[in-house]
N, C-alpha and C positions, 0 to 999 in steps of 0.2 A: 876853475872852480865846477865848471858846468859837468865835470867828468868825476866828481866827488860823488859816493855812493851816500843815499839817504837811507838811515835806518831807523825801525821804529822797535821799541821794546815792549814785551808781553811777560807780564809776573802775575801767577796765581798761587794762590794758598787753600788749601781744603778747608783750613777751620782758621778765623780771624779772633785774636784775645784782643776783647777790647774794641774800640770804634774801628771801620774798615778803613779810614785814612790814617789811624795810627798804628797799622798792622808793623811789628818789626820785621816780620820775614817777608814782604814785600818790598818794606824799604831796603831791606839789604839786597833782594835780586834786583831793583832797579838801580841802586848804587854799584852793583857789580857790573851790571849791563852798561851803564852810561861810561864806566871806566872803560871797558872793553871796546865798546864805540871810541873814545879818544885813543886809546892804543891803536885801533886799527886805521884811525884818520878819517873816519866816517863823519856824517852829518845826523845829532840826534834830530828824527823829526816827529817825534811822539810816543806817549808812552801810555798802554793799556793795560788794565789790573781787571782781577777777577777774585777779589777775596769770598772767602766762604764757597768757595766753587768745587768740584769734585772734577778730578782730570777726565773720567768717562764720560762725561755730558757734552753732546756734539753741539749744543746751543748754551753758548753764554754770551751775557752782555758785551764784556770787554773786548771775547775772542771776537764776535761778529764784528763790532766796531774797527778790529785790527784788520780782518779780513778784508772788509769794503775799501779801506785806506789801500791794501796791496792790490785790491782790483781797480782801484783808479788809477794804476800806472806810475805813481810818482815815489814809490817806495822800492829799494833795491835787496834791501836785509830786513829780517825779523830776526830779534837777537831776544835768547830766552837764558836764565842761568842753568837749567838743565833741560832735558828732553821731558820726561815727566812731568815738568811744568805746563808743557805745551800740550801733552794729552799723555791717557794710560789706557788709550785703548789703539791696538795695532792698526786696525781696517781705517778706523778715522785720523789717524795719523798719517798713514799714506796716502789718503782721498786729498785730504785737505793739502799735504806739501806738493801734490801733483798740481794743485788748484794753482798754489804759491809761483810754483816753478813756472806755471803756463804764464802767469802775469808779469815773468820778468825779475822775481825774486826769488832768493832763497833764506833757508832757514840757519842760522849759526846760533850755537850752544857754548855760554862761556866756560865750564867744564868740562865739555867731551867736544873737542876737536876734529873729531873724524867722521861727525854728520855727513858731509858729502860723499862718503862711501855706502852706498845703498845695503850692503849686507851688514856692516857695522851698525848703523843706524834703525834697520829693522830687528836686529839681535837685540838691541836696548830698547827697544821700543815693545817687542815680547817680553822682556824682563820686566819692565814697568806694568804690563797688562797683568802678569802672572804675580808680581806684588801686590796688584790691588786684589786678586781674586785668594792670595795667600792671608790678605786682613782680612776680608770676609770671613771666611773659612774658622781664621782666629778666633775673630766676634764671635760667631755662634759657637764655637768650642767654649770660649770662655762664659759665656752665659749660660751653656749646659752644665757648667761645672759648676758655678755659683749655684744653680738651681738644686743638682745633686749634695751641696752644703746646706740645703733648706734653706736658701735664700731666695726672696722676690729679686727678679732681675729688671722690673723695668718701675714705674712710679708707683708707689703704694696704693693699693686699690681703696676705695670708699670703704670705710670702716676701720680703717690701719692707718699708721704713720711708721717710718722706719726709725729703728732703735738704734742706739750708740754701736751695738755690735752687729747692725744690718739686718736682724731678724724685725719682723713686723711686729708691731704693738699695738692694742686695740686702742682706736679713738673711740672713746665711750660714747657721744653724742651721737655719732654717727653709727657705731653699732646697735645702739639702741633700735634705730631705724631699720636695720637689719633682722635684728630680732623679732621687731612686729612684724616683717613681710614673713618668714617663716611660721612665726605662730598662726596668722593668717592661712597662711598655706598648708600646716597641719592639721589644721581645722577644718578642711575642705575648700577654703575659699580660692577663687581662679583669679588670673592675673587682671582682669578688668575688677572685681571688687578690690584687690591690692591697691589699683592704680587709684581709683575713687576715694577710698579710704587715705591716702595719701595726700593726694591733692587736696582732698576737703578740710586735713588738719595744717594746709599751708606749709608743708614740710618740704622744703628745695632738693631738687635733686641734685646729683652730683656737679652738673653743669650750672646748678642756682636756678634751673627752669623747671616747669612742669613734669611731672613722671607720666611716662608713657610705658604700652606694656613690652616694647621691646627693650628697654633699660631694664625693666624688674627681671625679666627672662634672662637679660645676660649676668644680671648680678647673682641670682640665686642659683646659675647654675655653674657659678665658679668654685672651686672646690677648698679656694683661700679662705672661706668662710669655715671651713669644716678643719680647718688646721693643716693642709696639705697645699704643697708647691706643684704646680704644673707647670710644664713646659712642652710647648708643640704640641699642646691638646691631651699628652698625658699627665697622669700625676707618679713624680717621680719621687716624692717623699713624702710619706706621711707623719703627721703630728709634730711639724716643724716649728710651728709656733702655737700660740693660744689661740684656739677655735672661738668662734662668736654663736655658731649652733653644735648642736651634737654631731657628730660625725654621722653615726649611724643613724639618725634622723633624716641628715641630708641626703645620705645614701638612697634611703625609701624613698625621698621624695623625689630624686633626680631619676630613679629608676621607672617612678609612676609619672612623673611632670612631664615627659618626655611625650608622652601619649598626645596625640591632636586630639582636641574636640569636636567633635563631629555637629555638625548643625544642618537639619534638613534644608535641602533646598526650597526654592518658593519661585512663583511668577506673580507672587502682589505685588505692586508696589503702592507706597504711601506716604504722603510727606509728612506724616509723624516717625518715619522707618530712622533710627538714628537717634533718637531724641527720648526714647520711651524706656524706662529703668523700673524693675521690681522693687519693693520695698525691702529687701534682703540685700541689696545693692548691685545685685546683676544685670547686668542688660538684657533687654527683651528682644526677641527674633520673631520676624515674621514666619511662618509656617504653616502648611496646609493642614485643615481639618475635615475631614470628608463628613465625619457626624453632625450635619448641622441643619438647623429646619429649612424646610423647601423655600428656594426663593432668597435665600441668606448667602453671602458670599461665604465661600469655604476657607476661609484664612484667621488664624489668632495669632494675637503675641503669646508667647513662652519665654517663662525665663529660664536662662541659660543653664543655671544647674540641672534643668529637669531633662538635658540633653547630653550631660556628661555621662553616658553610659559605659561601661567598661574599663573605666580609670578606677586606681585604687583610692583617691581621694574623694570619688565621688559619692555626693547624698542627694537624694531627693529634697528639692527645698522644700524645707519645713513651714515656712511663711505662707500664708494665707493667698490665694489667687495669684497660683503661678501659671495660670493662661487666660486670656481673656480674647474675647472677640476684636477684630479688627474695628470695626463700625463704633463700637462702644468706647472705644480708645481716642477716636476720632472725634465722636461726639463731645465726650468728656474732657477731653485737651483744648477744644475751643472755648467751651464753657467756663472752664478755670482758668485759660489764658487771659481771656476777656476781663472776667473778674479781677486777676491778679495785677494786670497793668492799667487797670483803669484810672488809679489813683497815684501819682509820684510825689514822694514828701520834696519839701523844698531844700535848698542846698544847705541852710542854716541846720534844718535838722538831720541832713545826712552827715555832716560836720561833726555834730556833737555825738552821733553815733561812733564816728572813726575816730574822736578824740578820747570816748570811752575805752577804746583797745592800743590807743596810741604808743602807750608806754610801754606794754607787751611787744608793738610790732617795732619798736625803737630798740628793744634790746634783743628780737629776732632779729633784727637788722646788723645790731653789732657781733653778736654771735655768729653771723653768717661771714661778716667780713675779717673777723678774729681766726675763723678757721682757714678762710682763704691767704690771709697772712702767716699763719703757722704752715701750711703748706706751699707759701713762696719762700718762706727761710729755708724751708727744710730742703726744696732744690737748689736753692743758692749755695746751701754747705755742700750738697753732692757736685753741684758743678765745679765748685772751689778744690773738693778734693781731688777730682777728675784733672783738673789741671796740676795739681801737685805731681799725680802720677805721671802726666805728660813732661813735666818740666825734668822729672827725676829719669827720665827715659824708659819708664816701667812699663808704658803703651806706645802704639804707634800713632802719628798723626792721624792715620784715616780712623782708627779706632776712635779717639778720640774726638775727630771732628762727627762721627756717626753719634756719639752720645752727648757729646755738645749740643748738638743740633735737637735730640730728642729733647733734652733739659731747656733749651732756648724754647721750642714750641709750647712745652708746659710753662714756661713762666709767661709768653705770651696769653694762651688761654686764662690763666689766671688774672693776669691784669684786666682782660675783656671782661671776665666774669665781674669784676670789680667797679669796673665803669658801667655795666648794665644793671648792677644791684639799684633798684629803685628808690629813690627816697620817699621820706612820708609827705603825702598828698596835702598841697598847700588849700588853702581856700578857692583862689581863682582857680586850679585845677578841677577841684568840686564843679565850681559853677560850669565851666565848660563841658566836663564829663555828664552834668547833669541836663544840660542842654542837647548834646549827641543822644544822649537816652531818650529823651522826651519825643525828640523828631522818628526815633526809630519804634518806640513804644505807637506814636500816632499812625503809623505805617501798618504796625501788628494788627492793631484794632479796625483797620479799614480793609487789610487783605482777608482777616478771619472773618470776619461776617459777609465777603464777596466770593474770594479766592482763596482758602485754604491752602491748594497744593501749592500757593507761591510763596509759602510760608518759610522754608527752611532756611534762605539766605539772612531772612531777618531773627530768626532764632538764633543762628549762629552768632549774628553780633551781640545779642542778649545774651551767650553762653547759657542757654537755657534745657533744663530738661524735665520731664512729666515721669512723675515717680507712682507707678499704681500699685495700691495696698489692699486689694483684694475687692472691695465692694467701690472703692472712689479713687480717685487719682490727686495729686496735690503737684504744683507748680515749684521749682525750685531753680534758682537764679546762683550764675557764677559767683565768685567773688567779689570780681570787679563791679556786678550791679545790684547785688543783693541789698546794699544800705538804701538803695534809691526807691524800694517799693516797702509798701505798709504790710505789715507782718498780718497776717489772718489770725 
C-alpha cells in the first residue's frame, strides 16, 4: 500500500452561480476527477477549489493551499478536469508545473491525457491564454457595439435608470438634483457653491453621503446628461436618450468649465483659514494685499468669485464685502464664536426641534431607501438576464464572469448603503451627543480666549464656518450640531 500514489484534486470556476459550495461546475469537476483517481488506482488525498476565480491569477486561495500540500512531499499527483482549470497563463502554468515536478509530483488532466508531453501541454496552454485574450477583446467589442446602438454599457448613471428596451430613462427625483447643479453652474456658481447648497439642503450624493467637489465635477462632465452616449472618453452617439439638461448649454459649460480657477498664492497663515465663507456662498481665500496702512499685515480674505478671471461663466461677486482684512476676520470670528456657543439648549429642547422635522426626515429616509431598492431590483433583473444568455450559450463564461462580477459588486455597494442609512435619532442618542458637544464647546471657549491658533481641530469637530456679509460675520453650525445652539 506504501507504493500507492496519493492524488489531490484541483477545481476552479470563473463564475459561481449561487453559493460557492453549491457550484454545479465545481461539483462536476470534482466528481469526474474522483472517478479518474479510482480508475487509476490512486488514493484520494484531498480536494482544493477556487470558485469565482480567474485562471490567470497567480495567487488563489485553493491553488495556494494545493501547492503547499505538494511542497510538503506527500502528494504524487495533482488532478484537474482540464488544463484551463489549472491556469490560463502559459508562463505561470510552466513555472508552477516545474515547482510541482521538483516536489516529486505530476499534473494529470481527466480530458487531456497527453500533458506529460511538453510540446502538447504548452500548445494547450497557449490556446487557453489566447482564448482569454479573445474573450477580453470580444467583451470590449460588444460594449463598443452596444454604445454605437445608443445603449449605456454599465450601471445607469445618477439621474437615470434602465428602460425595458435598454435605453436610459430619467429618474425624476435624481434628475431634479442634476438640473439644479447645472442651473447654478449656468448662473455662474462654482463647484464650492453648488456643493455647499446641496449639502445644506441635505440632499444625499449618489453614494448616500455628503457631496464633494470631485463628485459634482465628474457628474457634470458626463455627456449622458445631454442625451449622449460615451465610450472610452469619446461621444459615439448623440441624442441617444432623453436629456436632463439642454445639450447646447452643456456643451458651452463643458468648454468653459474645464478652465482652472487661479487663486493668488500667499505666505500668510491663519487659524481661520478654511472656515471663512462669503455671504454669496463661495469660500474666501487668503491673498496678498499690498495697499494697506503702514504697520498692518498685508493680507486679506477674498471671495473666490473675485478670482475667476478669464472664464466664460465668471462674474464679479455682486454681494457686498468681497474682501476683508485678515485681522478683522480673526477678531470678529472669536467674538462671534464665543457669543454663539456660550449657551447650549437642553436635550429636551433639542429633541422637540428634531421632532418638528422628524416626519419629513422619515419621508426623506424612506425615499432614499426606496430608491436603493429600485436600483437593487434593476441590477438583479439584469443579472438574471445575463445568466439566461450564459445558459443559452450566447455569451462565454469569461464574459459572464466579468459582467456578473460587476453586478455583484454593485449589489454589495447598495447593501452597504442600505446598512449605512442613518435611523432617526432617539432621545438617548440626543443626550449622548449633547454631552459630547458640551465638552467640545467648553474647550472652544477656553482656547478662543487664550490661544485661538489651536482652534481648527475643535472647529472641525463642530462642523462650523464663519460667513462674512460685508460689515459683520455670523457663525453657522453643521447639520449635526445646529440644533444644540440657541439661534441669534
